[in-house]
mmJSON file of the N, C-alpha and C atoms, coordinates in Angstrom:
{"data_MODEL":{"atom_site":{
"group_PDB":["ATOM","ATOM","ATOM","ATOM","ATOM","ATOM","ATOM","ATOM","ATOM","ATOM","ATOM","ATOM","ATOM","ATOM","ATOM","ATOM","ATOM","ATOM","ATOM","ATOM","ATOM","ATOM","ATOM","ATOM","ATOM","ATOM","ATOM","ATOM","ATOM","ATOM","ATOM","ATOM","ATOM","ATOM","ATOM","ATOM","ATOM","ATOM","ATOM","ATOM","ATOM","ATOM","ATOM","ATOM","ATOM","ATOM","ATOM","ATOM","ATOM","ATOM","ATOM","ATOM","ATOM","ATOM","ATOM","ATOM","ATOM","ATOM","ATOM","ATOM","ATOM","ATOM","ATOM","ATOM","ATOM","ATOM","ATOM","ATOM","ATOM","ATOM","ATOM","ATOM","ATOM","ATOM","ATOM","ATOM","ATOM","ATOM","ATOM","ATOM","ATOM","ATOM","ATOM","ATOM","ATOM","ATOM","ATOM","ATOM","ATOM","ATOM","ATOM","ATOM","ATOM","ATOM","ATOM","ATOM","ATOM","ATOM","ATOM","ATOM","ATOM","ATOM","ATOM","ATOM","ATOM","ATOM","ATOM","ATOM","ATOM","ATOM","ATOM","ATOM","ATOM","ATOM","ATOM","ATOM","ATOM","ATOM","ATOM","ATOM","ATOM","ATOM","ATOM","ATOM","ATOM","ATOM","ATOM","ATOM","ATOM","ATOM","ATOM","ATOM","ATOM","ATOM","ATOM","ATOM","ATOM","ATOM","ATOM","ATOM","ATOM","ATOM","ATOM","ATOM","ATOM","ATOM","ATOM","ATOM","ATOM","ATOM","ATOM","ATOM","ATOM","ATOM","ATOM","ATOM","ATOM","ATOM","ATOM","ATOM","ATOM","ATOM","ATOM","ATOM","ATOM","ATOM","ATOM","ATOM","ATOM","ATOM","ATOM","ATOM","ATOM","ATOM","ATOM","ATOM","ATOM","ATOM","ATOM","ATOM","ATOM","ATOM","ATOM","ATOM","ATOM","ATOM","ATOM","ATOM","ATOM","ATOM","ATOM","ATOM","ATOM","ATOM","ATOM","ATOM","ATOM","ATOM","ATOM","ATOM","ATOM","ATOM","ATOM","ATOM","ATOM","ATOM","ATOM","ATOM","ATOM","ATOM","ATOM","ATOM","ATOM","ATOM","ATOM","ATOM","ATOM","ATOM","ATOM"],
"id":[1,2,3,4,5,6,7,8,9,10,11,12,13,14,15,16,17,18,19,20,21,22,23,24,25,26,27,28,29,30,31,32,33,34,35,36,37,38,39,40,41,42,43,44,45,46,47,48,49,50,51,52,53,54,55,56,57,58,59,60,61,62,63,64,65,66,67,68,69,70,71,72,73,74,75,76,77,78,79,80,81,82,83,84,85,86,87,88,89,90,91,92,93,94,95,96,97,98,99,100,101,102,103,104,105,106,107,108,109,110,111,112,113,114,115,116,117,118,119,120,121,122,123,124,125,126,127,128,129,130,131,132,133,134,135,136,137,138,139,140,141,142,143,144,145,146,147,148,149,150,151,152,153,154,155,156,157,158,159,160,161,162,163,164,165,166,167,168,169,170,171,172,173,174,175,176,177,178,179,180,181,182,183,184,185,186,187,188,189,190,191,192,193,194,195,196,197,198,199,200,201,202,203,204,205,206,207,208,209,210,211,212,213,214,215,216,217,218,219],
"type_symbol":["N","C","C","N","C","C","N","C","C","N","C","C","N","C","C","N","C","C","N","C","C","N","C","C","N","C","C","N","C","C","N","C","C","N","C","C","N","C","C","N","C","C","N","C","C","N","C","C","N","C","C","N","C","C","N","C","C","N","C","C","N","C","C","N","C","C","N","C","C","N","C","C","N","C","C","N","C","C","N","C","C","N","C","C","N","C","C","N","C","C","N","C","C","N","C","C","N","C","C","N","C","C","N","C","C","N","C","C","N","C","C","N","C","C","N","C","C","N","C","C","N","C","C","N","C","C","N","C","C","N","C","C","N","C","C","N","C","C","N","C","C","N","C","C","N","C","C","N","C","C","N","C","C","N","C","C","N","C","C","N","C","C","N","C","C","N","C","C","N","C","C","N","C","C","N","C","C","N","C","C","N","C","C","N","C","C","N","C","C","N","C","C","N","C","C","N","C","C","N","C","C","N","C","C","N","C","C","N","C","C","N","C","C","N","C","C","N","C","C"],
"label_atom_id":["N","CA","C","N","CA","C","N","CA","C","N","CA","C","N","CA","C","N","CA","C","N","CA","C","N","CA","C","N","CA","C","N","CA","C","N","CA","C","N","CA","C","N","CA","C","N","CA","C","N","CA","C","N","CA","C","N","CA","C","N","CA","C","N","CA","C","N","CA","C","N","CA","C","N","CA","C","N","CA","C","N","CA","C","N","CA","C","N","CA","C","N","CA","C","N","CA","C","N","CA","C","N","CA","C","N","CA","C","N","CA","C","N","CA","C","N","CA","C","N","CA","C","N","CA","C","N","CA","C","N","CA","C","N","CA","C","N","CA","C","N","CA","C","N","CA","C","N","CA","C","N","CA","C","N","CA","C","N","CA","C","N","CA","C","N","CA","C","N","CA","C","N","CA","C","N","CA","C","N","CA","C","N","CA","C","N","CA","C","N","CA","C","N","CA","C","N","CA","C","N","CA","C","N","CA","C","N","CA","C","N","CA","C","N","CA","C","N","CA","C","N","CA","C","N","CA","C","N","CA","C","N","CA","C","N","CA","C","N","CA","C","N","CA","C","N","CA","C","N","CA","C","N","CA","C"],
"label_alt_id":[null,null,null,null,null,null,null,null,null,null,null,null,null,null,null,null,null,null,null,null,null,null,null,null,null,null,null,null,null,null,null,null,null,null,null,null,null,null,null,null,null,null,null,null,null,null,null,null,null,null,null,null,null,null,null,null,null,null,null,null,null,null,null,null,null,null,null,null,null,null,null,null,null,null,null,null,null,null,null,null,null,null,null,null,null,null,null,null,null,null,null,null,null,null,null,null,null,null,null,null,null,null,null,null,null,null,null,null,null,null,null,null,null,null,null,null,null,null,null,null,null,null,null,null,null,null,null,null,null,null,null,null,null,null,null,null,null,null,null,null,null,null,null,null,null,null,null,null,null,null,null,null,null,null,null,null,null,null,null,null,null,null,null,null,null,null,null,null,null,null,null,null,null,null,null,null,null,null,null,null,null,null,null,null,null,null,null,null,null,null,null,null,null,null,null,null,null,null,null,null,null,null,null,null,null,null,null,null,null,null,null,null,null,null,null,null,null,null,null],
"label_comp_id":["MET","MET","MET","SER","SER","SER","MET","MET","MET","GLU","GLU","GLU","VAL","VAL","VAL","LYS","LYS","LYS","PRO","PRO","PRO","LEU","LEU","LEU","ALA","ALA","ALA","GLU","GLU","GLU","VAL","VAL","VAL","THR","THR","THR","GLN","GLN","GLN","GLU","GLU","GLU","ALA","ALA","ALA","ILE","ILE","ILE","ARG","ARG","ARG","VAL","VAL","VAL","LEU","LEU","LEU","ILE","ILE","ILE","GLN","GLN","GLN","GLU","GLU","GLU","LEU","LEU","LEU","GLY","GLY","GLY","LEU","LEU","LEU","VAL","VAL","VAL","ASN","ASN","ASN","THR","THR","THR","VAL","VAL","VAL","ARG","ARG","ARG","PHE","PHE","PHE","VAL","VAL","VAL","ASN","ASN","ASN","GLN","GLN","GLN","PHE","PHE","PHE","THR","THR","THR","VAL","VAL","VAL","GLY","GLY","GLY","TYR","TYR","TYR","GLY","GLY","GLY","ASN","ASN","ASN","TYR","TYR","TYR","THR","THR","THR","GLU","GLU","GLU","GLU","GLU","GLU","ARG","ARG","ARG","ALA","ALA","ALA","GLN","GLN","GLN","LEU","LEU","LEU","PHE","PHE","PHE","ALA","ALA","ALA","GLY","GLY","GLY","MET","MET","MET","THR","THR","THR","LEU","LEU","LEU","ASP","ASP","ASP","ASP","ASP","ASP","ILE","ILE","ILE","VAL","VAL","VAL","SER","SER","SER","GLU","GLU","GLU","ILE","ILE","ILE","LYS","LYS","LYS","ARG","ARG","ARG","GLY","GLY","GLY","LYS","LYS","LYS","GLU","GLU","GLU","HIS","HIS","HIS","THR","THR","THR","GLY","GLY","GLY","SER","SER","SER","ARG","ARG","ARG","ARG","ARG","ARG"],
"label_asym_id":["A","A","A","A","A","A","A","A","A","A","A","A","A","A","A","A","A","A","A","A","A","A","A","A","A","A","A","A","A","A","A","A","A","A","A","A","A","A","A","A","A","A","A","A","A","A","A","A","A","A","A","A","A","A","A","A","A","A","A","A","A","A","A","A","A","A","A","A","A","A","A","A","A","A","A","A","A","A","A","A","A","A","A","A","A","A","A","A","A","A","A","A","A","A","A","A","A","A","A","A","A","A","A","A","A","A","A","A","A","A","A","A","A","A","A","A","A","A","A","A","A","A","A","A","A","A","A","A","A","A","A","A","A","A","A","A","A","A","A","A","A","A","A","A","A","A","A","A","A","A","A","A","A","A","A","A","A","A","A","A","A","A","A","A","A","A","A","A","A","A","A","A","A","A","A","A","A","A","A","A","A","A","A","A","A","A","A","A","A","A","A","A","A","A","A","A","A","A","A","A","A","A","A","A","A","A","A","A","A","A","A","A","A","A","A","A","A","A","A"],
"label_entity_id":["1","1","1","1","1","1","1","1","1","1","1","1","1","1","1","1","1","1","1","1","1","1","1","1","1","1","1","1","1","1","1","1","1","1","1","1","1","1","1","1","1","1","1","1","1","1","1","1","1","1","1","1","1","1","1","1","1","1","1","1","1","1","1","1","1","1","1","1","1","1","1","1","1","1","1","1","1","1","1","1","1","1","1","1","1","1","1","1","1","1","1","1","1","1","1","1","1","1","1","1","1","1","1","1","1","1","1","1","1","1","1","1","1","1","1","1","1","1","1","1","1","1","1","1","1","1","1","1","1","1","1","1","1","1","1","1","1","1","1","1","1","1","1","1","1","1","1","1","1","1","1","1","1","1","1","1","1","1","1","1","1","1","1","1","1","1","1","1","1","1","1","1","1","1","1","1","1","1","1","1","1","1","1","1","1","1","1","1","1","1","1","1","1","1","1","1","1","1","1","1","1","1","1","1","1","1","1","1","1","1","1","1","1","1","1","1","1","1","1"],
"label_seq_id":[1,1,1,2,2,2,3,3,3,4,4,4,5,5,5,6,6,6,7,7,7,8,8,8,9,9,9,10,10,10,11,11,11,12,12,12,13,13,13,14,14,14,15,15,15,16,16,16,17,17,17,18,18,18,19,19,19,20,20,20,21,21,21,22,22,22,23,23,23,24,24,24,25,25,25,26,26,26,27,27,27,28,28,28,29,29,29,30,30,30,31,31,31,32,32,32,33,33,33,34,34,34,35,35,35,36,36,36,37,37,37,38,38,38,39,39,39,40,40,40,41,41,41,42,42,42,43,43,43,44,44,44,45,45,45,46,46,46,47,47,47,48,48,48,49,49,49,50,50,50,51,51,51,52,52,52,53,53,53,54,54,54,55,55,55,56,56,56,57,57,57,58,58,58,59,59,59,60,60,60,61,61,61,62,62,62,63,63,63,64,64,64,65,65,65,66,66,66,67,67,67,68,68,68,69,69,69,70,70,70,71,71,71,72,72,72,73,73,73],
"pdbx_PDB_ins_code":[null,null,null,null,null,null,null,null,null,null,null,null,null,null,null,null,null,null,null,null,null,null,null,null,null,null,null,null,null,null,null,null,null,null,null,null,null,null,null,null,null,null,null,null,null,null,null,null,null,null,null,null,null,null,null,null,null,null,null,null,null,null,null,null,null,null,null,null,null,null,null,null,null,null,null,null,null,null,null,null,null,null,null,null,null,null,null,null,null,null,null,null,null,null,null,null,null,null,null,null,null,null,null,null,null,null,null,null,null,null,null,null,null,null,null,null,null,null,null,null,null,null,null,null,null,null,null,null,null,null,null,null,null,null,null,null,null,null,null,null,null,null,null,null,null,null,null,null,null,null,null,null,null,null,null,null,null,null,null,null,null,null,null,null,null,null,null,null,null,null,null,null,null,null,null,null,null,null,null,null,null,null,null,null,null,null,null,null,null,null,null,null,null,null,null,null,null,null,null,null,null,null,null,null,null,null,null,null,null,null,null,null,null,null,null,null,null,null,null],
"Cartn_x":[73.009,73.078,74.365,74.746,75.975,75.996,77.203,77.366,78.393,78.378,79.506,80.351,81.717,82.724,83.332,82.828,83.339,84.764,85.39,86.713,86.499,87.28,87.046,86.633,87.509,87.364,85.822,85.33,83.878,82.864,83.136,82.223,82.268,83.499,83.466,82.687,82.965,82.266,80.793,80.303,78.788,78.461,79.131,78.695,78.688,79.744,79.596,78.367,78.101,76.981,75.747,75.419,74.247,74.194,75.232,75.359,74.884,75.493,75.236,73.665,73.118,71.72,70.769,71.181,70.32,70.635,71.87,72.155,72.439,72.727,73.259,74.798,75.329,76.711,77.452,76.769,77.475,77.334,76.408,76.273,77.048,77.313,78.084,79.541,80.054,81.288,81.568,80.563,80.729,80.82,80.054,80.024,81.496,81.823,83.276,84.386,84.319,85.515,85.734,84.685,84.792,85.988,86.057,87.023,88.294,88.337,89.785,90.841,92.048,93.066,93.644,93.988,94.463,95.965,96.626,98.092,98.813,99.959,100.783,100.852,101.521,101.851,101.168,99.873,99.101,99.855,100.48,101.21,102.257,103.124,104.255,103.626,102.653,102.019,101.511,100.884,100.189,101.342,102.351,103.519,104.107,104.118,104.666,103.498,102.271,101.273,100.934,101.031,100.545,101.912,103.02,104.322,104.312,104.401,104.556,103.192,102.044,100.777,100.107,99.499,98.69,97.216,96.521,95.242,94.471,94.585,93.874,94.108,95.443,95.754,94.994,95.01,94.338,92.797,92.126,90.811,90.46,91.361,91.228,91.22,92.167,92.304,91.067,90.434,89.197,88.068,87.921,86.913,87.026,88.274,88.503,88.146,88.588,88.152,86.586,85.844,84.477,83.912,84.431,83.817,84.212,85.24,85.689,84.704,84.337,83.442,82.046,81.748,80.264,79.636,80.522,79.93,79.794,78.899,78.569,77.513,77.989,77.208,76.79],
"Cartn_y":[-17.728,-16.328,-15.825,-14.941,-14.347,-12.929,-12.706,-11.281,-10.745,-9.477,-8.671,-8.351,-8.737,-8.358,-7.028,-5.998,-4.621,-4.401,-3.335,-3.12,-2.653,-2.707,-2.325,-0.828,-0.054,1.312,1.794,1.139,1.388,0.808,-0.174,-0.709,0.236,0.653,1.691,2.953,3.444,4.743,4.622,3.397,3.034,2.951,2.176,2.074,3.319,4.295,5.445,6.356,6.285,6.996,6.56,5.267,4.608,4.952,5.01,5.227,6.857,7.732,8.994,9.286,8.601,8.721,8.166,7.106,6.593,7.058,7.505,7.813,9.243,10.068,11.346,11.424,12.526,12.763,12.548,13.22,13.032,11.679,10.813,9.577,8.663,8.821,8.046,8.216,9.435,9.714,9.185,9.15,8.431,6.895,6.36,4.949,4.481,5.16,4.845,5.03,5.92,6.218,5.071,4.2,2.939,2.068,2.087,1.172,1.83,2.907,3.592,3.112,2.911,2.495,3.817,3.772,4.857,5.033,5.83,6.117,6.392,6.208,6.481,5.236,5.274,4.222,4.811,4.437,4.823,4.405,3.164,2.765,3.619,4.162,4.99,6.423,6.813,8.164,8.2,6.996,7.006,7.112,6.394,6.424,7.763,8.538,9.875,10.907,10.584,11.564,11.413,10.295,9.961,9.654,10.078,9.598,10.313,9.496,10.008,10.226,9.9,10.207,8.822,8.84,7.77,7.678,6.64,6.53,7.673,7.953,9.078,10.326,10.56,11.9,11.98,10.901,10.838,11.23,10.607,10.688,12.24,12.719,14.226,15.131,14.84,15.765,15.725,14.472,14.259,15.005,14.898,15.698,17.284,17.632,19.097,19.626,18.819,19.259,19.215,18.294,18.421,19.614,19.857,20.985,22.268,22.391,23.6,23.748,22.627,22.665,22.788,22.476,22.375,20.901,20.18,18.738,17.768,17.448,16.56,15.309,14.074,12.924,12.346],
"Cartn_z":[-52.137,-52.146,-52.157,-52.959,-53.188,-52.774,-51.848,-51.286,-51.875,-52.195,-52.614,-51.594,-51.679,-50.55,-51.023,-50.008,-50.3,-49.674,-50.212,-49.503,-48.048,-47.11,-45.694,-45.524,-46.286,-46.257,-46.649,-47.655,-48.105,-47.079,-46.355,-45.356,-44.347,-43.776,-42.767,-43.071,-44.147,-44.536,-44.503,-44.977,-44.962,-43.651,-42.821,-41.27,-40.642,-40.688,-40.074,-40.553,-41.978,-42.371,-41.834,-41.764,-40.984,-39.642,-38.827,-37.43,-37.219,-38.144,-37.972,-38.303,-39.403,-39.651,-38.422,-37.887,-36.834,-35.441,-35.168,-33.808,-33.677,-34.714,-34.616,-34.622,-34.907,-34.88,-33.548,-32.485,-31.187,-30.604,-30.791,-30.333,-31.065,-32.356,-33.197,-32.734,-32.549,-32.12,-30.66,-29.838,-28.422,-28.701,-29.65,-29.851,-30.498,-31.42,-32.011,-31.18,-30.327,-29.345,-28.305,-28.162,-27.195,-27.922,-29.244,-29.808,-30.294,-29.906,-30.265,-29.148,-29.508,-28.565,-27.959,-26.641,-26.024,-26.31,-25.673,-25.875,-24.47,-24.432,-23.388,-22.575,-21.365,-20.455,-18.975,-18.821,-17.647,-16.212,-16.443,-15.23,-14.776,-15.723,-15.385,-15.223,-15.943,-15.531,-14.231,-13.9,-12.406,-11.392,-11.687,-10.553,-10.427,-11.41,-11.352,-10.83,-11.203,-10.697,-9.262,-8.624,-7.334,-6.546,-6.866,-6.16,-4.791,-3.842,-2.514,-1.883,-2.513,-2.06,-1.496,-0.415,0.178,-0.525,-0.386,-0.827,-0.097,1.266,1.834,1.261,0.919,0.189,-1.055,-1.816,-3.206,-2.933,-2.053,-1.758,-1.228,-0.534,-0.005,-1.229,-2.162,-3.304,-4.147,-4.321,-4.948,-4.361,-3.047,-2.258,-2.397,-2.193,-2.364,-3.743,-4.865,-6.209,-6.306,-5.759,-5.868,-5.198,-3.897,-3.161,-3.927,-4.627,-5.471,-6.643,-7.229,-8.426,-8.0,-6.961,-6.38,-6.823,-7.274,-7.678,-6.566,-6.272,-5.143,-5.65,-5.185,-5.6,-4.286],
"occupancy":[1.0,1.0,1.0,1.0,1.0,1.0,1.0,1.0,1.0,1.0,1.0,1.0,1.0,1.0,1.0,1.0,1.0,1.0,1.0,1.0,1.0,1.0,1.0,1.0,1.0,1.0,1.0,1.0,1.0,1.0,1.0,1.0,1.0,1.0,1.0,1.0,1.0,1.0,1.0,1.0,1.0,1.0,1.0,1.0,1.0,1.0,1.0,1.0,1.0,1.0,1.0,1.0,1.0,1.0,1.0,1.0,1.0,1.0,1.0,1.0,1.0,1.0,1.0,1.0,1.0,1.0,1.0,1.0,1.0,1.0,1.0,1.0,1.0,1.0,1.0,1.0,1.0,1.0,1.0,1.0,1.0,1.0,1.0,1.0,1.0,1.0,1.0,1.0,1.0,1.0,1.0,1.0,1.0,1.0,1.0,1.0,1.0,1.0,1.0,1.0,1.0,1.0,1.0,1.0,1.0,1.0,1.0,1.0,1.0,1.0,1.0,1.0,1.0,1.0,1.0,1.0,1.0,1.0,1.0,1.0,1.0,1.0,1.0,1.0,1.0,1.0,1.0,1.0,1.0,1.0,1.0,1.0,1.0,1.0,1.0,1.0,1.0,1.0,1.0,1.0,1.0,1.0,1.0,1.0,1.0,1.0,1.0,1.0,1.0,1.0,1.0,1.0,1.0,1.0,1.0,1.0,1.0,1.0,1.0,1.0,1.0,1.0,1.0,1.0,1.0,1.0,1.0,1.0,1.0,1.0,1.0,1.0,1.0,1.0,1.0,1.0,1.0,1.0,1.0,1.0,1.0,1.0,1.0,1.0,1.0,1.0,1.0,1.0,1.0,1.0,1.0,1.0,1.0,1.0,1.0,1.0,1.0,1.0,1.0,1.0,1.0,1.0,1.0,1.0,1.0,1.0,1.0,1.0,1.0,1.0,1.0,1.0,1.0,1.0,1.0,1.0,1.0,1.0,1.0],
"B_iso_or_equiv":[0.0,0.0,0.0,0.0,0.0,0.0,0.0,0.0,0.0,0.0,0.0,0.0,0.0,0.0,0.0,0.0,0.0,0.0,0.0,0.0,0.0,0.0,0.0,0.0,0.0,0.0,0.0,0.0,0.0,0.0,0.0,0.0,0.0,0.0,0.0,0.0,0.0,0.0,0.0,0.0,0.0,0.0,0.0,0.0,0.0,0.0,0.0,0.0,0.0,0.0,0.0,0.0,0.0,0.0,0.0,0.0,0.0,0.0,0.0,0.0,0.0,0.0,0.0,0.0,0.0,0.0,0.0,0.0,0.0,0.0,0.0,0.0,0.0,0.0,0.0,0.0,0.0,0.0,0.0,0.0,0.0,0.0,0.0,0.0,0.0,0.0,0.0,0.0,0.0,0.0,0.0,0.0,0.0,0.0,0.0,0.0,0.0,0.0,0.0,0.0,0.0,0.0,0.0,0.0,0.0,0.0,0.0,0.0,0.0,0.0,0.0,0.0,0.0,0.0,0.0,0.0,0.0,0.0,0.0,0.0,0.0,0.0,0.0,0.0,0.0,0.0,0.0,0.0,0.0,0.0,0.0,0.0,0.0,0.0,0.0,0.0,0.0,0.0,0.0,0.0,0.0,0.0,0.0,0.0,0.0,0.0,0.0,0.0,0.0,0.0,0.0,0.0,0.0,0.0,0.0,0.0,0.0,0.0,0.0,0.0,0.0,0.0,0.0,0.0,0.0,0.0,0.0,0.0,0.0,0.0,0.0,0.0,0.0,0.0,0.0,0.0,0.0,0.0,0.0,0.0,0.0,0.0,0.0,0.0,0.0,0.0,0.0,0.0,0.0,0.0,0.0,0.0,0.0,0.0,0.0,0.0,0.0,0.0,0.0,0.0,0.0,0.0,0.0,0.0,0.0,0.0,0.0,0.0,0.0,0.0,0.0,0.0,0.0,0.0,0.0,0.0,0.0,0.0,0.0],
"pdbx_formal_charge":[null,null,null,null,null,null,null,null,null,null,null,null,null,null,null,null,null,null,null,null,null,null,null,null,null,null,null,null,null,null,null,null,null,null,null,null,null,null,null,null,null,null,null,null,null,null,null,null,null,null,null,null,null,null,null,null,null,null,null,null,null,null,null,null,null,null,null,null,null,null,null,null,null,null,null,null,null,null,null,null,null,null,null,null,null,null,null,null,null,null,null,null,null,null,null,null,null,null,null,null,null,null,null,null,null,null,null,null,null,null,null,null,null,null,null,null,null,null,null,null,null,null,null,null,null,null,null,null,null,null,null,null,null,null,null,null,null,null,null,null,null,null,null,null,null,null,null,null,null,null,null,null,null,null,null,null,null,null,null,null,null,null,null,null,null,null,null,null,null,null,null,null,null,null,null,null,null,null,null,null,null,null,null,null,null,null,null,null,null,null,null,null,null,null,null,null,null,null,null,null,null,null,null,null,null,null,null,null,null,null,null,null,null,null,null,null,null,null,null],
"auth_seq_id":[1,1,1,2,2,2,3,3,3,4,4,4,5,5,5,6,6,6,7,7,7,8,8,8,9,9,9,10,10,10,11,11,11,12,12,12,13,13,13,14,14,14,15,15,15,16,16,16,17,17,17,18,18,18,19,19,19,20,20,20,21,21,21,22,22,22,23,23,23,24,24,24,25,25,25,26,26,26,27,27,27,28,28,28,29,29,29,30,30,30,31,31,31,32,32,32,33,33,33,34,34,34,35,35,35,36,36,36,37,37,37,38,38,38,39,39,39,40,40,40,41,41,41,42,42,42,43,43,43,44,44,44,45,45,45,46,46,46,47,47,47,48,48,48,49,49,49,50,50,50,51,51,51,52,52,52,53,53,53,54,54,54,55,55,55,56,56,56,57,57,57,58,58,58,59,59,59,60,60,60,61,61,61,62,62,62,63,63,63,64,64,64,65,65,65,66,66,66,67,67,67,68,68,68,69,69,69,70,70,70,71,71,71,72,72,72,73,73,73],
"auth_comp_id":["MET","MET","MET","SER","SER","SER","MET","MET","MET","GLU","GLU","GLU","VAL","VAL","VAL","LYS","LYS","LYS","PRO","PRO","PRO","LEU","LEU","LEU","ALA","ALA","ALA","GLU","GLU","GLU","VAL","VAL","VAL","THR","THR","THR","GLN","GLN","GLN","GLU","GLU","GLU","ALA","ALA","ALA","ILE","ILE","ILE","ARG","ARG","ARG","VAL","VAL","VAL","LEU","LEU","LEU","ILE","ILE","ILE","GLN","GLN","GLN","GLU","GLU","GLU","LEU","LEU","LEU","GLY","GLY","GLY","LEU","LEU","LEU","VAL","VAL","VAL","ASN","ASN","ASN","THR","THR","THR","VAL","VAL","VAL","ARG","ARG","ARG","PHE","PHE","PHE","VAL","VAL","VAL","ASN","ASN","ASN","GLN","GLN","GLN","PHE","PHE","PHE","THR","THR","THR","VAL","VAL","VAL","GLY","GLY","GLY","TYR","TYR","TYR","GLY","GLY","GLY","ASN","ASN","ASN","TYR","TYR","TYR","THR","THR","THR","GLU","GLU","GLU","GLU","GLU","GLU","ARG","ARG","ARG","ALA","ALA","ALA","GLN","GLN","GLN","LEU","LEU","LEU","PHE","PHE","PHE","ALA","ALA","ALA","GLY","GLY","GLY","MET","MET","MET","THR","THR","THR","LEU","LEU","LEU","ASP","ASP","ASP","ASP","ASP","ASP","ILE","ILE","ILE","VAL","VAL","VAL","SER","SER","SER","GLU","GLU","GLU","ILE","ILE","ILE","LYS","LYS","LYS","ARG","ARG","ARG","GLY","GLY","GLY","LYS","LYS","LYS","GLU","GLU","GLU","HIS","HIS","HIS","THR","THR","THR","GLY","GLY","GLY","SER","SER","SER","ARG","ARG","ARG","ARG","ARG","ARG"],
"auth_asym_id":["A","A","A","A","A","A","A","A","A","A","A","A","A","A","A","A","A","A","A","A","A","A","A","A","A","A","A","A","A","A","A","A","A","A","A","A","A","A","A","A","A","A","A","A","A","A","A","A","A","A","A","A","A","A","A","A","A","A","A","A","A","A","A","A","A","A","A","A","A","A","A","A","A","A","A","A","A","A","A","A","A","A","A","A","A","A","A","A","A","A","A","A","A","A","A","A","A","A","A","A","A","A","A","A","A","A","A","A","A","A","A","A","A","A","A","A","A","A","A","A","A","A","A","A","A","A","A","A","A","A","A","A","A","A","A","A","A","A","A","A","A","A","A","A","A","A","A","A","A","A","A","A","A","A","A","A","A","A","A","A","A","A","A","A","A","A","A","A","A","A","A","A","A","A","A","A","A","A","A","A","A","A","A","A","A","A","A","A","A","A","A","A","A","A","A","A","A","A","A","A","A","A","A","A","A","A","A","A","A","A","A","A","A","A","A","A","A","A","A"],
"auth_atom_id":["N","CA","C","N","CA","C","N","CA","C","N","CA","C","N","CA","C","N","CA","C","N","CA","C","N","CA","C","N","CA","C","N","CA","C","N","CA","C","N","CA","C","N","CA","C","N","CA","C","N","CA","C","N","CA","C","N","CA","C","N","CA","C","N","CA","C","N","CA","C","N","CA","C","N","CA","C","N","CA","C","N","CA","C","N","CA","C","N","CA","C","N","CA","C","N","CA","C","N","CA","C","N","CA","C","N","CA","C","N","CA","C","N","CA","C","N","CA","C","N","CA","C","N","CA","C","N","CA","C","N","CA","C","N","CA","C","N","CA","C","N","CA","C","N","CA","C","N","CA","C","N","CA","C","N","CA","C","N","CA","C","N","CA","C","N","CA","C","N","CA","C","N","CA","C","N","CA","C","N","CA","C","N","CA","C","N","CA","C","N","CA","C","N","CA","C","N","CA","C","N","CA","C","N","CA","C","N","CA","C","N","CA","C","N","CA","C","N","CA","C","N","CA","C","N","CA","C","N","CA","C","N","CA","C","N","CA","C","N","CA","C","N","CA","C","N","CA","C","N","CA","C","N","CA","C"],
"pdbx_PDB_model_num":[1,1,1,1,1,1,1,1,1,1,1,1,1,1,1,1,1,1,1,1,1,1,1,1,1,1,1,1,1,1,1,1,1,1,1,1,1,1,1,1,1,1,1,1,1,1,1,1,1,1,1,1,1,1,1,1,1,1,1,1,1,1,1,1,1,1,1,1,1,1,1,1,1,1,1,1,1,1,1,1,1,1,1,1,1,1,1,1,1,1,1,1,1,1,1,1,1,1,1,1,1,1,1,1,1,1,1,1,1,1,1,1,1,1,1,1,1,1,1,1,1,1,1,1,1,1,1,1,1,1,1,1,1,1,1,1,1,1,1,1,1,1,1,1,1,1,1,1,1,1,1,1,1,1,1,1,1,1,1,1,1,1,1,1,1,1,1,1,1,1,1,1,1,1,1,1,1,1,1,1,1,1,1,1,1,1,1,1,1,1,1,1,1,1,1,1,1,1,1,1,1,1,1,1,1,1,1,1,1,1,1,1,1,1,1,1,1,1,1]
}}}
């Protein structure tokens, strides 16, 4: 059995088309986003964002945010 080896760009286009057809656009985007590489340096950003805060401070901020939005779990 001989298979045609298609260019990667063509395979990608066909795969996206099939995913959209089977899953819909929104779920296809959600699926593909799992494999995208993030950007930035979270370690540095986290150090700046939470500088001088204790774990209790962070938890309190989260709770205040949930109370403000009415979101409770």
